[in-house]
C-alpha positions in Angstrom: 69.1 115.4 111.6 71.8 115.4 114.0 74.6 118.3 114.1 78.2 116.8 114.4 79.7 118.5 117.5 83.1 119.5 118.3 83.7 116.8 120.5 83.4 114.1 117.6 86.6 112.3 117.0 88.7 114.7 119.2 90.0 111.8 121.3 91.4 110.1 118.1 95.2 109.6 118.3 95.5 109.3 114.5 95.3 112.3 112.3 94.6 110.9 108.7 95.4 114.2 107.1 98.9 114.5 108.5 100.3 113.3 105.3 98.3 116.0 103.2 99.5 118.8 105.4 103.1 117.7 104.9 102.6 117.5 101.0 100.8 121.1 101.2 103.9 122.4 103.2 106.3 120.8 100.8 104.5 122.1 97.7 104.2 125.7 99.1 107.8 125.8 100.2 108.9 124.7 96.8 109.7 128.1 95.9 112.7 128.4 98.2 113.7 124.9 97.2 116.0 125.9 94.3 118.0 128.1 96.8 118.7 125.1 99.0 119.4 122.9 96.0 121.8 125.5 94.7 123.8 125.6 97.9 123.9 121.9 98.0 125.2 121.6 94.6 127.8 124.1 95.1 128.8 122.6 98.5 129.0 119.1 96.8 131.0 120.6 93.8 133.5 122.1 96.4 133.7 119.0 98.2 134.5 116.9 95.0 137.1 119.4 94.1 138.7 119.1 97.6 138.6 115.4 97.3 140.1 115.5 93.9 142.9 117.7 94.9 143.6 115.5 98.0 144.0 112.5 95.6 146.1 114.5 93.1 148.4 115.5 96.0 148.7 111.8 97.1 149.5 110.8 93.6 152.1 113.4 93.1 153.6 112.3 96.5 153.7 108.7 95.4 155.4 109.6 92.1 157.9 111.7 94.1 158.6 108.9 96.4 159.0 106.6 93.7 161.3 108.7 91.8 163.5 109.3 94.9 163.7 105.5 95.5 164.4 104.7 91.9 167.4 107.2 92.0 168.7 105.4 95.0 168.2 102.0 93.3 170.1 103.4 90.2 173.0 104.5 92.3 173.0 101.0 93.8 173.1 99.6 90.2 176.0 101.8 89.4 177.8 100.8 92.5 177.4 97.1 91.6 178.8 97.6 88.2 181.8 99.4 89.6 182.4 96.5 92.2 182.4 93.9 89.5 186.3 93.8 89.1 186.8 94.0 92.9 184.7 90.9 93.3 187.2 88.6 91.3 190.2 89.8 93.2 191.9 88.5 96.4 190.5 89.9 99.6 187.2 90.2 98.1 185.2 89.3 101.3 186.8 91.9 103.6 186.5 94.7 101.0 182.9 94.2 100.3 182.3 93.9 104.2 183.9 97.2 104.7 182.0 98.8 102.0 178.7 97.4 103.6 179.8 98.8 107.1 180.5 102.2 105.7 177.2 102.4 103.7 174.1 102.6 105.8 171.9 101.9 102.8 173.4 98.3 102.2 172.8 95.1 104.3 175.0 92.9 102.1 176.9 92.6 98.8 177.8 89.4 96.8 178.9 88.1 93.4 177.1 85.1 91.8 178.6 83.1 89.1 176.8 81.9 86.0 176.0 78.7 87.6 174.2 80.3 90.6 177.2 79.7 93.1 178.2 82.5 95.4 181.8 83.6 94.5 182.5 86.3 97.0 180.2 88.0 99.4 180.3 90.4 102.5 180.7 88.8 105.9 176.9 89.3 106.8 175.6 87.5 103.8 174.5 84.0 104.1 176.2 81.4 101.9 176.4 77.5 101.5 175.0 74.8 99.3 171.5 75.5 100.3 171.9 79.3 99.6 173.3 78.5 96.1 170.5 76.1 95.4 168.0 78.7 96.3 169.8 81.2 94.0 169.7 78.8 91.1 165.9 78.2 91.5 165.0 81.9 92.3 162.7 83.7 89.9 165.1 86.8 89.8 168.2 84.6 88.9 166.3 83.1 86.0 165.2 86.4 84.8 168.7 87.7 84.8 169.8 84.7 82.9 167.1 85.0 80.4 168.5 88.6 79.5 167.0 91.2 82.0 169.5 93.8 82.9 168.3 94.4 86.5 165.9 92.6 88.9 164.4 93.6 92.2 163.1 90.9 94.6 162.5 90.5 98.3 165.3 88.9 100.1 164.5 85.4 101.4 164.5 84.9 105.2 164.6 88.6 105.8 161.4 88.5 107.9 163.3 87.4 111.0 165.2 90.8 110.8 164.6 93.9 109.1 163.1 93.2 105.7 165.5 93.6 102.8 165.4 93.9 98.9 167.7 92.2 96.4 169.1 94.5 93.8 170.6 92.3 91.2 172.3 93.3 87.9 173.1 90.9 85.0 176.9 90.4 84.2 178.1 89.5 80.9 181.4 88.5 79.1 182.6 90.5 76.2 180.7 88.3 73.8 177.6 88.8 75.6 177.4 85.5 77.2 175.8 85.4 80.7 178.5 85.8 83.5 176.4 85.6 86.7 175.3 88.6 88.8 176.3 91.2 91.3 173.6 91.7 94.1 173.1 94.1 96.8 170.6 93.9 99.6 169.0 97.1 100.6 166.9 97.6 103.8 163.1 98.2 102.6 162.8 100.8 105.1 165.4 103.0 103.4 163.1 102.9 100.2 159.8 103.5 102.0 158.5 107.1 101.6 158.6 109.6 104.2 155.1 110.2 105.8 156.3 113.3 107.5 156.2 115.2 104.2 153.9 118.2 104.8 152.6 117.7 101.2 151.0 114.5 102.3 147.4 114.5 103.8 147.1 114.1 107.5 147.0 110.5 108.7 148.9 109.2 105.4 150.7 105.8 105.5 153.1 104.4 103.1 154.2 100.8 102.0 156.1 98.9 99.2 154.4 96.1 97.3 155.8 93.5 95.0 154.3 92.7 91.6 151.4 90.6 93.0 150.3 93.3 95.4 151.7 91.7 98.5 153.0 94.1 101.1 156.8 94.2 101.5 156.9 96.9 104.1 154.5 99.4 105.5 154.3 102.1 108.2 151.0 100.6 109.2 149.8 97.4 107.6 146.3 97.7 108.8 145.8 100.8 106.3 146.7 98.6 103.4 144.3 95.6 104.4 141.3 96.1 102.3 138.0 94.8 103.5 135.4 92.7 101.7 138.0 90.2 100.6 139.5 92.6 98.0 143.4 92.7 97.4 145.8 95.2 95.8 146.3 93.3 92.7 144.0 95.4 90.7 145.9 98.6 91.3 149.2 97.0 90.4 147.9 96.1 87.1 146.9 99.8 86.5 150.2 100.9 87.7 152.0 98.7 85.3 149.8 100.0 82.3 150.0 103.6 83.2 153.0 104.0 85.8 150.5 105.3 88.4 147.2 104.5 89.9 144.7 106.2 92.1 141.8 104.4 93.8 139.4 104.6 96.8 138.6 101.5 99.1 137.5 100.5 102.5 140.0 99.0 104.9 139.1 96.0 107.1 137.9 98.4 109.9 135.4 99.9 107.5 137.2 103.2 107.2 137.1 104.9 103.6 140.6 105.6 102.3 142.3 106.9 99.3 145.1 105.1 97.6 147.8 106.3 95.2 150.7 104.2 93.8 153.5 104.4 91.3 156.0 101.8 89.9 159.4 101.9 91.6 161.4 99.7 89.3 160.0 97.8 86.3 157.4 95.4 87.6 158.9 94.2 90.8 158.4 96.8 93.4 155.8 99.5 93.9 155.2 102.5 96.1 151.6 102.8 97.7 150.5 105.6 99.9 147.2 105.7 101.7 145.2 108.6 103.4 141.8 108.8 105.0 139.1 109.7 102.5 137.5 113.1 103.0 134.3 112.5 105.3 131.4 114.7 106.5 133.9 116.5 108.8 135.5 118.1 105.8 132.6 120.0 105.0 133.4 122.2 107.8 136.3 123.5 105.7 133.9 124.8 103.0 132.3 127.9 104.6 129.1 125.9 105.5 127.3 128.9 107.1 127.0 130.9 104.0 126.7 128.1 101.5 124.5 125.6 103.3 123.1 126.6 106.7 121.6 129.9 105.8 119.7 128.6 102.8 118.5 125.7 104.9 117.3 127.7 107.8 115.3 130.1 105.4 113.7 126.9 103.8 113.0 125.4 107.2 111.4 128.6 108.5 109.1 128.9 105.4 108.3 125.3 105.6 107.3 125.6 109.3 105.1 128.8 108.5 103.4 127.0 105.8 102.6 123.9 108.0 101.1 126.1 110.6 98.9 128.0 108.2 97.8 125.1 106.5 96.9 123.4 109.7 94.6 126.3 110.8 93.1 127.0 107.3 92.6 123.5 105.5 93.8 120.3 107.5 91.6 120.7 110.6 88.5 120.9 108.3 89.6 118.2 106.1 89.9 116.1 109.3 86.4 117.1 110.4 85.0 116.1 106.9 86.8 112.9 107.0 85.1 112.0 110.4 81.8 112.8 108.9 82.5 110.6 105.9 83.6 107.7 108.2 80.3 107.9 109.9 78.6 107.6 106.5 80.8 104.8 105.8 79.1 103.0 108.7 75.7 103.5 107.2 74.6 106.5 109.4 73.6 109.1 107.0 71.4 111.2 109.6 74.6 113.1 110.5 75.2 116.5 108.7 78.3 118.6 108.6 76.6 121.8 110.0 79.8 123.0 111.7 81.4 123.7 108.4 79.5 126.9 108.0 82.5 128.4 109.8 85.1 127.0 107.3 86.5 128.7 104.2 84.4 128.7 101.2 86.0 125.8 99.4 85.5 123.7 102.6 81.9 124.8 102.9 81.3 123.6 99.3 82.9 120.4 100.0 80.7 120.0 103.1 77.5 120.8 101.1 78.5 118.3 98.4 79.0 115.6 101.2 75.6 116.6 102.6 73.8 116.2 99.3 75.7 112.9 98.8 74.2 111.6 102.1 70.7 112.7 101.1 71.2 111.0 97.7 72.3 107.9 99.2 69.5 107.7 101.6 66.9 108.3 98.8 68.6 105.6 96.7 68.8 103.2 99.4 65.1 103.5 100.1 64.3 103.1 96.5 66.6 99.9 96.1 65.0 98.4 99.3 61.4 99.0 97.9 62.4 97.6 94.6 64.0 94.5 96.2 60.9 93.8 98.3 58.8 94.2 95.2 60.9 91.8 93.2 60.8 89.5 96.0 57.1 89.5 96.2 56.8 89.2 92.5 59.1 86.2 92.4 57.2 84.5 95.2 54.0 85.1 93.4 55.5 83.7 90.2 56.6 80.4 92.0 53.3 80.2 93.7 51.4 80.5 90.4 53.8 78.0 88.7 53.0 75.7 91.5 49.3 76.1 91.2 49.6 75.5 87.4 51.5 72.3 87.9 48.9 71.2 90.5 46.1 72.0 88.0 47.9 69.8 85.5 48.3 67.0 88.1 44.6 67.3 88.9 43.8 66.9 85.1 45.8 63.9 84.8 44.4 62.4 88.0 40.9 62.8 86.4 42.2 61.3 83.2 43.7 58.4 85.1 40.5 57.5 86.6 38.5 57.7 83.3 41.3 55.2 81.8 40.4 51.4 82.0 43.7 50.3 80.6 46.1 49.2 83.5 49.4 50.1 81.8 47.9 53.4 80.6 46.5 54.3 84.1 50.0 53.4 85.6 51.9 55.6 83.0 49.5 58.6 83.6 50.0 58.0 87.5 53.7 58.1 87.1 53.5 61.4 84.9 51.4 62.9 87.7 53.7 62.2 90.3 56.6 63.6 88.5 54.6 66.8 87.9 53.7 67.0 91.7 57.4 66.7 92.5 58.2 69.7 90.4 55.4 71.7 91.8 56.7 70.9 95.3 59.9 72.3 94.4 58.3 75.7 93.6 56.2 75.5 96.7 59.6 75.0 98.7 61.1 78.0 97.0 58.5 80.5 97.7 58.1 79.3 101.2 61.7 79.6 102.0 63.6 82.6 103.2 65.7 83.0 100.1 64.1 82.5 96.6 67.4 81.3 95.2 67.9 78.3 97.3 66.2 75.4 99.0 67.2 73.0 101.7 67.6 69.5 100.2 66.7 67.9 103.6 63.4 69.7 104.0 62.5 69.1 100.3 63.1 65.3 100.6 61.0 65.1 103.7 58.2 66.8 102.0 58.6 64.8 98.6 58.7 61.4 100.4 55.7 62.3 102.5 53.9 63.4 99.4 54.7 60.1 97.5 53.8 57.7 100.3 50.6 59.7 100.9 49.7 59.5 97.2 49.7 55.6 97.7 47.5 55.6 100.8 44.2 54.0 100.3 45.4 52.0 97.3 46.7 49.0 99.3 48.4 47.9 102.4 50.2 50.6 104.6 53.7 51.6 103.8 55.8 53.3 106.5 58.6 55.4 105.7 61.8 56.9 107.4 64.1 59.7 106.3 67.7 60.4 107.2 68.9 63.4 105.2 71.9 65.9 105.5 71.1 69.6 105.1 72.5 70.9 101.7 71.2 74.2 100.4 71.3 74.0 96.5 69.8 75.9 93.6 66.4 74.5 91.9 68.4 73.5 88.9 70.2 70.8 90.9 67.1 69.9 92.9 64.7 69.0 89.8 66.7 66.0 88.8 67.2 64.9 92.3 63.5 65.0 93.0 62.6 63.3 89.6 65.1 60.5 90.4 63.6 60.0 93.9 60.0 59.9 92.3 61.2 56.8 90.0 63.1 55.1 92.9 59.9 55.3 95.2 57.5 54.6 92.5 59.5 51.4 91.5 59.5 50.3 95.3 55.6 51.0 95.4 55.1 48.8 92.3 57.4 46.0 92.8 58.3 45.8 96.5 55.1 46.9 98.5 52.4 45.9 95.9 49.8 43.8 97.7 51.9 43.6 100.8 53.0 47.0 102.1 56.3 47.4 103.8 58.9 49.8 105.2 60.6 52.5 102.9 63.8 54.1 104.1 65.3 57.2 102.4 69.0 58.3 103.1 70.7 61.4 101.8 74.4 61.9 102.8 76.9 64.4 101.7 80.6 63.0 101.7 82.6 65.8 100.6 83.0 66.0 96.9 80.3 63.3 96.5 76.8 62.8 97.7 74.6 59.5 98.0 70.9 59.2 97.8 69.5 55.9 98.6 66.0 54.3 98.7 65.7 50.9 100.5 62.8 48.6 100.5 62.1 45.4 102.4 60.5 43.6 99.4 61.4 40.4 97.7 64.6 41.7 96.3 66.1 42.7 92.9 64.5 41.3 89.8 65.3 41.8 86.2 62.0 43.7 85.6 63.4 46.5 87.8 66.7 46.5 86.3 65.6 46.9 82.6 62.4 49.1 82.8 61.6 52.6 81.8 61.9 53.8 85.3 65.5 52.4 85.4 66.4 54.3 82.2 64.9 57.5 83.7 67.0 57.1 86.8 70.2 56.6 84.9 69.2 59.8 82.8 68.6 61.9 85.9 71.8 60.7 87.5 73.8 61.8 84.4 72.4 65.3 84.7 73.9 65.5 88.4 77.3 64.0 86.9 76.6 60.7 88.9 75.5 57.0 88.4 72.6 55.1 89.6 72.3 51.4 90.3 69.9 49.0 92.1 71.6 46.4 94.5 70.4 43.8 97.0 70.1 45.1 100.6 72.0 43.3 103.3 68.7 42.9 105.3 66.6 41.7 102.5 64.9 43.8 99.9 66.8 46.1 97.4 68.5 49.5 97.4 68.2 52.1 94.7 71.3 54.3 95.0 72.5 57.3 93.2 76.1 58.4 93.7 76.6 62.0 92.2 78.9 65.1 92.5 77.9 67.3 95.4 76.3 70.5 94.1 77.9 73.8 95.1 76.1 74.7 98.3 75.9 77.7 100.8 76.6 77.1 104.5 73.8 74.9 106.1 71.6 77.0 108.3 70.1 74.1 110.4 71.6 74.4 113.9 72.1 70.7 114.2 74.1 70.7 111.0 76.2 73.7 112.2 77.3 71.8 115.4 78.5 68.8 113.5 81.2 69.3 110.9 79.9 68.1 107.6 82.0 68.1 104.2 80.4 70.4 101.8 81.7 72.4 98.7 81.1 76.1 98.4 
């Protein structure tokens, strides 16, 4: 028994129970967590209220701006109605020109006939055939002709100077027939909301858009360029449905902004305001000391205290027991957690349980080892006795064979005796091997061929043999049909190829991946019909089928014949022979 000292594992950089200590601290500090959560919820609620109030102020400012701009447009429409008679009199152009020069909110005035031809216009207003053709094909002129009383549209070609807005009213004859239009061009900057309004949030920007969400004019166009491929068309649709819209989006620079818009006039022009969305800095306005910092500081203090106490009372002892358990996992059960006598009672109980567990494992390992040794000895004894019994049967058949006078009967009994001897050799190979469950086919084939050749010694001329076999460790169920097939092949060679003359016997066993080949070659007179149709040939075919293979007897290229069996390679363990380990050989596991 060895005492586990304080130095064990002190150099380890990893503390496996850091996660446990953290969870213990979290659990024990959970009592103060509701206070922290309440403060966080209150702060979040105040933050949401502040953001909602900010968006509401932005929406109200957009509606006020839209109302102010709309009143200016209404005044312009009234002016256009009043100028209708003037536009048909002599000296129309100088009168309209003087009026435009006096009114700063106008860029131009013009009278358009029912055919789209410019009848009269102020001096600054463009004219000509191209201008008339553009008016006739414009959307705003078609809408007036269709019956709308007032239309707003961006003035074409106004991008080179200050952008302008066309305000056009429908003119009718007494019977209601379309009689053209009066138009006024108003600078868009005069309709743009004033961002200096103190009611607007800091950093606000203003813009006017058309019905498709395109910016007509803006104090800062970057503030209205949305990121992620988004456009302003969605808010325009909402503004059409409800006359105002508020939404939140990121600009192209990734800054979060609030947007609020309102319809300026019908479905043509809209006011859009933008302000930076409330960020983390806005929390500084919400009394963070009383609402957030104090509860968070109290919770962190309790958490640190719990972590320190749990480390001194629990974690270091759990770490100590974990090192003891790691030693047990490596199979060293002589170590005992004696140092835990100074730990709290719960830790001492756990250490005692761990000590008892080690003693139980040692006792059970010894019992299992003894049981396995006994089982191994019993299995070897069983294999040895089976081998002995088969040898006794073989000896009895040998005695019976000698007592027989009929030649075919003696041959039949001799063949049976050889088959039984082959089975006995399997059991001898098993109990002599290191593992009772498997046998090496190469060792077994060498022993079996030697036994078969030796059994024929003294009965005629000498037969020499050579064996080339791969190492394949298989179970006895696959070894039995392999051995019986080889017995039939060698017996046929002894009867038909070597009878009265002797010869050379070659046995080859090769593993070729998924298939294996076993061949028995003789240098006799060659293949004859007797060997092809005899009982031995029938048995060889039956044994080959047991191994999921086929058997055949073919002429040898050097004379004689070859008995060949091609079969599926049995599942095998890794060869243990050093020569086979050094040479890659296909074999299935």
